[in-house]
C-alpha positions as CSV (number, residue, x, y, z in Angstrom):
1,M,-0.9,23.0,1.4
2,L,-1.2,20.7,-1.8
3,S,-3.0,23.4,-3.7
4,Q,0.1,25.6,-3.4
5,L,2.2,23.2,-5.2
6,T,2.7,23.3,-9.0
7,P,0.7,21.0,-11.1
8,A,3.9,19.1,-12.2
9,I,4.8,18.4,-8.5
10,R,1.3,17.4,-7.6
11,Q,1.4,14.9,-10.5
12,Y,4.8,13.7,-9.4
13,L,3.4,13.0,-5.9
14,V,0.5,11.1,-7.3
15,V,2.8,9.0,-9.5
16,T,5.2,8.4,-6.6
17,G,2.4,7.5,-4.2
18,N,1.0,5.0,-6.7
19,Y,4.4,3.5,-7.2
20,W,5.1,3.3,-3.5
21,A,1.8,1.6,-2.8
22,F,2.3,-0.9,-5.5
23,T,5.9,-1.6,-4.5
24,L,4.9,-2.3,-0.8
25,T,2.4,-4.9,-2.0
26,D,4.8,-6.4,-4.5
27,G,7.5,-7.0,-2.0
28,A,5.1,-8.3,0.6
29,L,3.5,-10.7,-1.9
30,R,6.9,-12.1,-2.8
31,M,7.7,-12.8,0.8
32,L,4.2,-14.2,1.4
33,V,4.6,-16.6,-1.4
34,V,8.1,-17.7,-0.4
35,L,7.2,-18.3,3.2
36,H,3.9,-19.9,2.7
37,F,5.2,-22.4,0.1
38,H,8.3,-23.1,2.1
39,G,6.0,-24.0,5.0
40,L,4.3,-26.4,2.6
41,G,7.5,-28.2,2.0
42,Y,8.7,-26.7,-1.4
43,A,12.4,-26.7,-2.1
44,P,14.2,-23.4,-2.8
45,L,14.5,-24.1,-6.6
46,E,10.8,-25.0,-6.8
47,I,9.9,-21.7,-5.1
48,A,12.1,-19.8,-7.4
49,L,10.3,-21.4,-10.4
50,L,7.0,-20.0,-9.0
51,F,8.3,-16.6,-10.1
52,L,9.4,-17.7,-13.6
53,F,6.3,-16.4,-15.3
54,Y,6.6,-13.1,-13.3
55,E,9.9,-12.5,-15.1
56,I,8.8,-13.8,-18.5
57,F,5.7,-11.6,-18.5
58,G,7.8,-8.7,-17.4
59,V,9.8,-9.0,-20.6
60,I,6.6,-9.1,-22.8
61,T,4.9,-6.3,-20.9
62,N,7.8,-3.9,-21.1
63,L,8.0,-4.4,-24.8
64,L,4.3,-3.9,-25.4
65,G,3.6,-1.6,-22.5
66,G,5.5,1.3,-23.9
67,W,3.5,1.2,-27.1
68,L,0.3,1.0,-25.1
69,G,1.4,4.0,-23.0
70,A,2.1,6.1,-26.1
71,H,-1.3,5.2,-27.5
72,L,-3.5,5.3,-24.4
73,G,-1.6,7.6,-22.0
74,L,0.5,6.8,-19.0
75,N,-2.3,7.4,-16.6
76,R,-4.2,4.5,-18.1
77,T,-1.3,2.1,-18.1
78,M,-0.4,3.0,-14.5
79,N,-4.1,2.6,-13.4
80,A,-4.2,-0.8,-15.3
81,G,-1.1,-1.9,-13.5
82,L,-2.8,-1.1,-10.1
83,L,-5.9,-3.0,-11.1
84,L,-4.2,-6.0,-12.3
85,Q,-2.2,-6.3,-9.1
86,V,-5.5,-6.3,-7.2
87,A,-6.6,-9.1,-9.5
88,A,-3.4,-11.1,-8.9
89,L,-4.0,-10.8,-5.2
90,A,-7.6,-11.9,-5.6
91,M,-6.5,-15.0,-7.4
92,L,-4.7,-16.1,-4.2
93,L,-7.8,-15.8,-2.1
94,V,-9.2,-19.1,-3.4
95,P,-9.4,-22.2,-1.0
96,A,-6.0,-23.6,0.0
97,A,-6.6,-26.7,-2.1
98,W,-6.7,-24.6,-5.2
99,L,-3.3,-23.0,-4.6
100,T,-1.4,-25.4,-7.0
101,V,1.8,-24.5,-8.6
102,P,0.2,-23.7,-12.0
103,W,-2.4,-21.4,-10.3
104,V,0.2,-19.5,-8.3
105,M,2.4,-19.2,-11.4
106,A,-0.6,-17.7,-13.3
107,A,-1.2,-15.2,-10.5
108,Q,2.5,-14.3,-10.5
109,A,2.3,-13.8,-14.3
110,L,-0.5,-11.3,-13.8
111,S,1.5,-9.6,-11.0
112,G,4.5,-9.4,-13.3
113,I,2.5,-7.7,-16.0
114,A,1.1,-5.3,-13.3
115,K,4.5,-4.5,-11.9
116,D,6.1,-3.5,-15.2
117,L,3.1,-1.5,-16.4
118,N,3.3,0.4,-13.2
119,K,7.1,0.9,-13.3
120,M,7.2,1.9,-17.0
121,S,4.4,4.4,-16.4
122,A,6.1,5.9,-13.4
123,K,9.5,6.2,-14.9
124,S,8.2,7.6,-18.3
125,S,5.9,10.2,-16.4
126,I,8.9,11.9,-14.9
127,K,10.3,12.8,-18.2
128,L,7.2,14.7,-19.0
129,L,6.9,16.6,-15.6
130,V,10.4,18.0,-15.7
131,P,11.5,20.8,-18.2
132,A,13.8,19.6,-21.0
133,D,16.6,21.9,-19.8
134,A,16.6,20.8,-16.1
135,Q,18.7,17.7,-16.4
136,G,19.9,18.0,-12.8
137,K,16.3,18.1,-11.4
138,L,15.5,15.2,-13.7
139,Y,18.3,13.1,-12.2
140,Q,17.3,13.9,-8.7
141,W,13.6,13.1,-9.3
142,V,14.5,9.9,-10.9
143,A,16.9,8.9,-8.2
144,I,14.3,9.6,-5.4
145,L,11.7,7.5,-7.2
146,T,13.9,4.7,-7.9
147,G,15.6,4.7,-4.5
148,S,12.4,5.0,-2.5
149,K,10.9,2.1,-4.5
150,N,13.7,-0.3,-3.6
151,A,13.6,0.8,0.1
152,L,9.9,0.2,0.2
153,K,10.3,-3.2,-1.5
154,G,12.6,-4.2,1.3
155,A,10.0,-2.8,3.8
156,G,7.5,-5.0,1.9
157,F,9.4,-8.1,2.8
158,F,9.0,-7.3,6.4
159,L,5.3,-6.4,5.9
160,G,4.7,-9.7,4.2
161,G,6.1,-11.6,7.0
162,A,4.3,-9.5,9.7
163,L,0.9,-9.8,7.9
164,L,1.4,-13.6,7.5
165,M,2.1,-14.0,11.2
166,G,-0.7,-11.7,12.3
167,L,-3.5,-12.5,9.7
168,G,-2.6,-15.7,8.1
169,F,-2.1,-16.1,4.3
170,A,-5.7,-15.4,3.2
171,G,-6.0,-12.5,5.6
172,A,-2.7,-10.9,4.6
173,V,-3.6,-11.2,0.8
174,A,-7.2,-9.8,1.4
175,S,-5.9,-6.8,3.4
176,M,-3.4,-5.9,0.7
177,A,-5.9,-6.2,-2.1
178,T,-8.3,-4.0,-0.3
179,A,-5.7,-1.3,0.4
180,L,-4.5,-1.3,-3.2
181,A,-8.0,-1.1,-4.6
182,L,-8.5,2.1,-2.6
183,V,-5.2,3.5,-4.1
184,W,-6.5,2.6,-7.6
185,L,-9.7,4.5,-7.0
186,L,-7.8,7.6,-5.8
187,S,-5.5,7.4,-8.8
188,L,-8.5,7.3,-11.2
189,V,-9.5,10.7,-9.7
190,L,-6.1,12.4,-9.2
191,L,-3.9,11.3,-12.1
192,K,-4.0,13.7,-15.0
193,A,-5.7,12.3,-18.2
194,E,-3.6,12.2,-21.4
195,L,-0.3,12.1,-19.5
196,G,2.3,10.6,-21.9
197,K,-0.1,10.1,-24.8
198,A,2.0,10.6,-28.0
199,Q,1.0,13.4,-30.5
200,H,1.9,11.1,-33.4
201,K,0.6,7.6,-32.8
202,P,3.5,5.1,-33.1
203,K,3.2,2.0,-35.3
204,F,3.5,-1.4,-33.7
205,R,6.9,-1.8,-35.3
206,D,8.2,1.3,-33.3
207,I,8.3,-0.8,-30.1
208,L,12.0,-1.6,-31.1
209,S,14.2,1.4,-30.4
210,K,15.9,3.1,-33.3
211,S,18.2,5.2,-31.0
212,P,21.8,3.8,-30.8
213,A,22.2,5.3,-27.3
214,I,19.1,3.5,-26.1
215,N,20.1,0.2,-27.7
216,I,23.6,0.3,-26.1
217,L,22.2,1.3,-22.7
218,S,19.6,-1.4,-22.9
219,A,22.3,-4.1,-23.7
220,A,24.4,-2.9,-20.8
221,R,21.3,-3.0,-18.5
222,M,20.5,-6.6,-19.4
223,F,24.0,-7.8,-18.4
224,L,24.0,-5.5,-15.3
225,F,20.9,-7.0,-13.8
226,G,21.7,-10.6,-15.0
227,A,25.0,-10.2,-13.0
228,R,23.0,-9.4,-9.9
229,D,20.4,-12.0,-10.1
230,V,22.7,-14.9,-11.2
231,W,23.9,-15.2,-7.6
232,F,21.4,-13.2,-5.7
233,V,18.0,-14.9,-6.5
234,V,18.6,-18.6,-5.7
235,A,22.3,-19.3,-4.9
236,L,22.7,-16.7,-2.2
237,P,19.6,-17.4,0.0
238,V,20.1,-21.2,-0.3
239,F,23.9,-20.7,0.6
240,L,22.9,-18.6,3.7
241,A,20.4,-21.2,4.8
242,Q,22.3,-24.5,4.0
243,T,25.9,-23.6,4.4
244,L,25.9,-20.9,7.0
245,G,22.9,-22.4,8.9
246,W,20.8,-19.2,8.9
247,N,17.1,-19.7,9.6
248,H,14.5,-18.2,7.4
249,S,13.9,-15.1,9.5
250,Q,17.7,-14.3,9.5
251,T,17.9,-14.9,5.7
252,G,14.7,-12.9,4.9
253,G,15.6,-10.1,7.4
254,F,19.1,-9.7,6.1
255,L,18.0,-9.6,2.4
256,A,15.2,-7.2,3.3
257,L,17.6,-4.8,5.0
258,W,20.0,-5.2,2.1
259,V,17.3,-4.1,-0.4
260,I,16.3,-1.1,1.9
261,G,20.0,0.1,2.1
262,Y,20.3,-0.4,-1.6
263,G,17.4,1.8,-2.2
264,L,18.7,4.5,0.2
265,V,22.0,4.6,-1.8
266,Q,20.1,4.8,-5.1
267,A,18.3,8.0,-3.8
268,L,21.7,9.4,-2.8
269,A,23.3,8.6,-6.1
270,P,23.2,12.2,-7.5
271,K,25.4,13.4,-4.6
272,L,27.8,10.5,-5.1
273,T,28.2,11.2,-8.8
274,G,28.7,14.9,-9.0
275,K,25.3,16.5,-8.9
276,A,26.4,18.6,-5.9
277,A,29.2,20.1,-8.0
278,G,26.7,20.9,-10.8
279,K,27.4,17.9,-13.0
280,V,25.0,15.2,-14.4
281,P,26.4,11.8,-15.5
282,D,27.0,10.6,-19.0
283,G,28.3,7.5,-20.6
284,R,31.7,7.9,-19.0
285,A,30.3,7.8,-15.6
286,A,28.3,4.6,-16.5
287,T,31.3,2.9,-17.7
288,G,33.5,3.8,-14.7
289,W,30.9,2.7,-12.2
290,A,30.3,-0.6,-14.1
291,A,34.1,-1.3,-14.2
292,L,34.3,-0.7,-10.4
293,L,31.4,-3.2,-9.8
294,T,33.0,-5.8,-11.9
295,L,35.8,-6.3,-9.4
296,L,33.5,-7.2,-6.5
297,P,32.1,-10.6,-7.5
298,G,35.6,-11.8,-8.2
299,L,36.8,-10.6,-4.9
300,I,34.0,-12.4,-3.1
301,A,34.6,-15.6,-5.1
302,L,38.3,-15.4,-4.3
303,G,37.6,-15.0,-0.6
304,L,35.4,-18.2,-0.7
305,L,38.0,-20.1,-2.8
306,F,40.7,-19.4,-0.3
307,E,38.4,-20.4,2.6
308,L,38.2,-17.1,4.4
309,D,35.3,-16.8,6.9
310,P,32.3,-17.1,4.6
311,A,30.0,-15.1,6.7
312,T,32.5,-12.2,6.8
313,V,33.3,-12.4,3.1
314,L,29.6,-12.5,2.1
315,I,28.3,-9.9,4.4
316,G,31.1,-7.4,3.6
317,G,31.0,-8.2,-0.1
318,L,27.2,-7.8,-0.3
319,L,27.4,-4.5,1.4
320,L,29.9,-3.2,-1.0
321,F,28.2,-4.9,-4.0
322,G,24.9,-3.4,-3.0
323,A,26.2,0.2,-2.6
324,V,28.0,0.1,-6.0
325,F,25.3,-1.6,-7.8
326,A,22.8,0.9,-6.5
327,V,24.8,3.8,-8.0
328,N,25.0,1.9,-11.3
329,S,21.2,1.3,-11.3
330,S,20.5,4.9,-10.5
331,L,22.8,6.2,-13.2
332,H,21.1,3.9,-15.8
333,S,17.6,5.0,-14.6
334,Y,18.5,8.6,-15.2
335,L,20.3,8.0,-18.5
336,I,17.3,6.2,-20.1
337,V,14.9,8.9,-19.1
338,S,17.4,11.5,-20.3
339,Y,17.9,9.7,-23.7
340,A,14.2,9.0,-24.3
341,G,12.2,11.3,-26.6
342,R,9.5,13.4,-25.1
343,D,6.8,12.3,-27.5
344,G,6.1,8.7,-27.0
345,V,8.6,8.5,-24.1
346,S,7.1,5.2,-22.9
347,L,8.2,3.4,-26.1
348,D,11.9,4.1,-25.3
349,V,11.5,3.4,-21.6
350,G,9.5,0.3,-22.2
351,F,12.1,-1.1,-24.5
352,Y,14.8,-0.4,-22.1
353,Y,13.1,-2.1,-19.1
354,M,12.3,-5.1,-21.4
355,S,16.1,-5.6,-21.5
356,N,16.1,-5.2,-17.7
357,A,13.5,-7.9,-17.4
358,M,15.5,-10.1,-19.9
359,G,18.5,-9.8,-17.6
360,R,16.5,-10.7,-14.5
361,L,15.1,-13.7,-16.4
362,L,18.4,-14.9,-17.5
363,G,20.0,-14.4,-14.1
364,T,17.1,-16.1,-12.3
365,L,17.4,-19.2,-14.5
366,L,21.2,-19.4,-14.4
367,S,21.2,-18.8,-10.6
368,G,19.3,-22.1,-9.9
369,W,20.8,-24.1,-12.7
370,V,24.5,-23.2,-12.3
371,F,24.3,-23.4,-8.5
372,Q,22.8,-26.9,-8.7
373,L,25.1,-28.0,-11.5
374,A,28.3,-27.0,-9.7
375,G,27.4,-29.0,-6.6
376,Q,25.7,-26.2,-4.5
377,G,27.5,-25.0,-1.3
378,S,30.6,-22.8,-1.8
379,A,31.5,-24.3,-5.1
380,G,28.0,-23.5,-6.5
381,L,28.1,-19.9,-5.2
382,Q,31.6,-19.3,-6.6
383,A,30.5,-20.4,-10.0
384,C,27.6,-18.0,-10.0
385,L,29.9,-15.2,-8.9
386,W,32.3,-15.9,-11.8
387,I,29.4,-15.7,-14.2
388,S,28.4,-12.4,-12.6
389,L,31.9,-11.0,-13.2
390,V,31.7,-12.0,-16.9
391,F,28.3,-10.3,-17.2
392,L,29.6,-7.2,-15.6
393,L,32.7,-7.1,-17.8
394,L,30.4,-7.3,-20.8
395,A,28.3,-4.4,-19.4
396,T,31.4,-2.3,-19.0
397,L,32.6,-2.9,-22.5
398,I,29.2,-2.2,-23.9
399,S,29.0,1.0,-21.9
400,I,32.1,2.4,-23.5
401,K,30.0,3.2,-26.6
402,L,27.5,5.4,-24.7
403,P,27.4,9.1,-25.5
404,R,30.0,11.1,-23.6
405,L,28.5,14.6,-23.9
406,Q,27.2,16.0,-20.6
407,P,24.1,18.1,-21.0
408,A,23.8,21.3,-19.0
409,V,22.3,21.2,-15.6
């Protein structure tokens, strides 16, 4: 069966399988750390800070990882990401007394490097596996990869909780490390050598993009993801637990289902944005969808301000925000791969996802700081939502400058 597939599709399946396996462990590890350290008595903000290095090193890795991919090949950077995640998991297998905050932050830093090496390699690979004149197929393949990744990340949240209950913290971590090590060994054998290796070796200074379209898209992406995480990372889970009285299973389960639904909408984005009619999106589509998303944090904040039922406002608002945000994210993921040059594609993709990581880092820090500064509760969440609206307005205004020409399908 597999032998009848084209070499490009076989490589796409290997890349996607690697990405799926990594994403499952990434989501499960995040939930394991959150639940385990909450059980040890850590406050929500302290738990969020455990992931600080994860985001910081994501910024650095995306910036340098694209250069490494162009020099070494995407097969090597993807396999390096898998191996580093195995090492990060192994770091958490030390005796419980060694699991101090600095040690866990160091393990999360390694995991952050691994995650962004893996993501940059996967997204860049697709550019090289699809013919240059098949933009419709490129959009579809990127949407499937991106959407399935987020759906599996949500599934990983459930997996982490189930493994923790069934095997305990050490058993859960060991089982994931073993499974991912097997995936790494398979990838060494199956992933094509020289994939993504640039013909003309870029200089180190080339890590900064020289393409106006990529620079504009990267700036918009930073504010787009900052707008999500400024209220989603710390403010929302704490509000659900403290103000609405949800227990940890309800909060974790709801957020996991939200991420799964978000991923499914991402995978369907081509149908929602005109692919079925033979169109692929351009800068105009990115601007329009960003403008639509800008309305939603403001509407949720107004609902809380006028003291409407907070559970109804938040659940309804989150579902709408998740759906529209998913389309925005999928559009961006297609546009960066479309804009990137084929030779040294990882340089452009790495620079772009560096901006993505910057937005997540900014949002994560602001989420805890603003929520706490504004008094937590409804007032704190509203403050985070208004900042989200400002970030989305900036993303919309920046997106106006994106190229408007639609390539042929």
